C-alpha positions, 0 to 999 in steps of 0.5 A, a space after each residue: 769348415 767346407 769351404 775349406 775342405 773345398 780349396 783342399 781338394 782342389 789345389 791337390 788336383 791341380 798340384 797332381 796336374 800340373 807333375 802330371 801334364 808339364 812334358 810334351 813328345 813332338 809328333 813329328 820329330 819325335 823329340 820329346 819334352 819337360 818342361 818342370 822344371 819351369 815349374 814357378 814356386 809362386 809364378 812369373 809377371 809380364 808386364 805389357 806396357 802398351 795395355 796398362 796390363 800386367 801378365 801373372 802365370 807359371 807352368 805347369 801350376 797355379 799361380 801364386 797372385 790369381 789363385 790369392 788375387 783372382 779368389 780361382 783356385 786353379 788359375 796358373 795364369 791371369 791378367 790385371 789392369 785398372 779394373 782389377 784382374 781377371 783370369 786367364 786359363 786354368 790348370 787342369 785345360 794346360 795344352 801343348 801344342 808344337 811351334 809354328 816351322 817345326 823349331 824346337 821348344 813347343 806352345 803351351 796354352 791355358 784355357 776356359 778364363 773369364 768370359 769376355 765382352 765378347 762371349 769368348 772366354 780368355 786364352 792364356 799361351 806360353 810361347 817358348 823356344 829353345 834357346 841354350 843360353 836362355 836360362 831358367 827362361 827369357 821373355 821378348 813379348 807380348 801379343 793379343 791376335 785375336 781378342 782376349 787371346 793371349 801369346 806371351 813369347 819366350 826362350 829358356 834353355 828347359 825349352 829344347 829336347 832333353 834338356 837337363 835339370 835345372 841350375 842353383 840359381 833363381 829363376 824356374 824352380 825343379 819339377 815336384 819328383 814325386 817323394 814329394 806328391 805321395 806326402 803332399 797326397 798323404 798330407 791332405 787325405 789326413 786333413 780331410 779325414 780329420 776336419 771331415 770326421 770332426 764335422 760329421 761328428 759333432 755336427 750330425 752324431 753331436 759328439 763334442 771334445 776327444 770324442 769329435 776326432 773319428 775312429 778315436 777308439 782307434 786311434 787311442 789305442 795305436 801306440 799300444 798296437 804298435 807296439 805290440 806289432 813292434 815287438 811281434 815282429 821282433 821276436 818272429 827274428 829273434 826265436 823270443 816268440 811272445 815272450 814279452 808278454 811273459 810268456 814261456 816257448 814250449 
């Protein structure tokens, strides 16, 4: 139970971080970039044939393969080869920097991956340049300029300043809107409330059955309270006061 609660909390934090950190403003040009349209519902992948490795990653979100197969709940990038799957960066470390030479686009890097044999933590950068013909995105090559530092080069129309909303085709998914953030927060908090309350009431207070539900007395009375509230508001609007309970206005 504690592990489930922890994983739900980490997933919630990762989701909120992803939405909050997907925008970048160039300090040099003043251009504003929003990469949320490139956030895929699962992930992207790119194969490095020379190194016999495949990289899984995402923009501003965690990678499904990295999380499910790698066991790292907040991993946004990972490497898979004959030795298995290795974490290459965490969602909470995502950092934007400008491209070299003032080119339009941005360099998005994930840090704090698994430690290499040389003692250096792995990191992965998505070097994405502006290309209005690339819809949603094109990947061109991968480089490892320094051991355990991976650069994947890409181009996209969503890496251009003031990019339009994403098309309905396949590829990058839409960024999560404010309404969905609220729903996600509400659902996760409800699950945490129920799971935590049931665990506490059962293990600490020794309750069983429906009594394990946190604040059971309140929730069992809630439909009646809701009904009273509706009739109260209706009475205020129509001027009938509390007549629904059998009382008469004076």
